[in-house]
C-alpha positions in Angstrom: 130.0 88.7 105.6 128.4 89.2 109.1 129.8 92.1 109.8 129.4 93.6 106.7 125.5 92.8 106.9 126.0 94.2 110.7 127.3 97.6 109.4 124.4 97.9 107.0 121.5 97.1 109.3 123.2 99.9 112.0 122.9 102.3 109.1 119.6 101.7 108.3 118.3 101.8 111.4 120.7 103.5 113.9 118.1 103.4 116.5 118.3 99.7 117.4 121.4 98.5 119.6 121.9 95.2 117.3 122.3 91.9 118.6 123.7 88.4 117.5 120.5 86.8 118.8 118.2 89.4 117.6 114.8 88.6 115.7 113.8 91.0 113.1 110.9 89.8 112.3 109.5 88.0 115.0 110.2 91.2 117.3 108.8 93.6 115.3 111.9 94.9 114.7 112.1 95.3 110.8 108.5 96.3 108.5 108.4 96.0 105.2 109.7 99.0 104.2 113.4 98.0 106.4 113.4 94.9 104.2 113.1 96.8 101.1 116.1 98.7 102.1 118.1 96.0 103.4 117.3 94.2 100.0 118.7 97.7 98.3 121.8 97.8 100.6 122.5 94.2 100.2 122.6 94.2 96.2 124.8 97.1 96.0 127.2 96.0 98.8 127.5 92.3 97.7 127.0 92.8 93.6 123.6 90.5 94.0 120.3 90.9 92.6 118.1 88.8 95.6 114.8 87.2 93.9 111.8 89.1 94.4 110.4 84.9 95.3 113.0 85.7 98.8 111.9 89.1 99.8 109.3 87.6 102.2 110.0 88.0 106.5 112.0 84.6 106.8 114.4 85.1 104.8 115.0 88.2 106.8 114.2 87.2 110.9 118.1 86.9 112.4 121.3 87.7 110.8 122.1 84.0 110.0 118.9 84.4 107.9 120.4 86.9 106.2 123.9 85.8 105.4 122.3 82.4 104.0 120.0 84.5 101.4 123.5 86.3 100.2 125.1 83.3 99.5 122.2 81.7 97.9 121.9 84.6 95.8 125.4 84.5 94.9 125.3 81.2 93.1 
């Protein structure tokens, strides 16, 4: 799952060199448009619907955060 998330991020933001330790929000890499675009791509790729209340920076700061959000949305 993490590799697929990395692939999606690389497609959305080809201008960044993705590293496992990145903090997308804390490091100022993602803005609100990036998060909305990522949510749409994740919903489509994983067949989920991320709840609107979960579209907040704390759910998108790291790859682990994003992976946990996907797993929670699959339940």
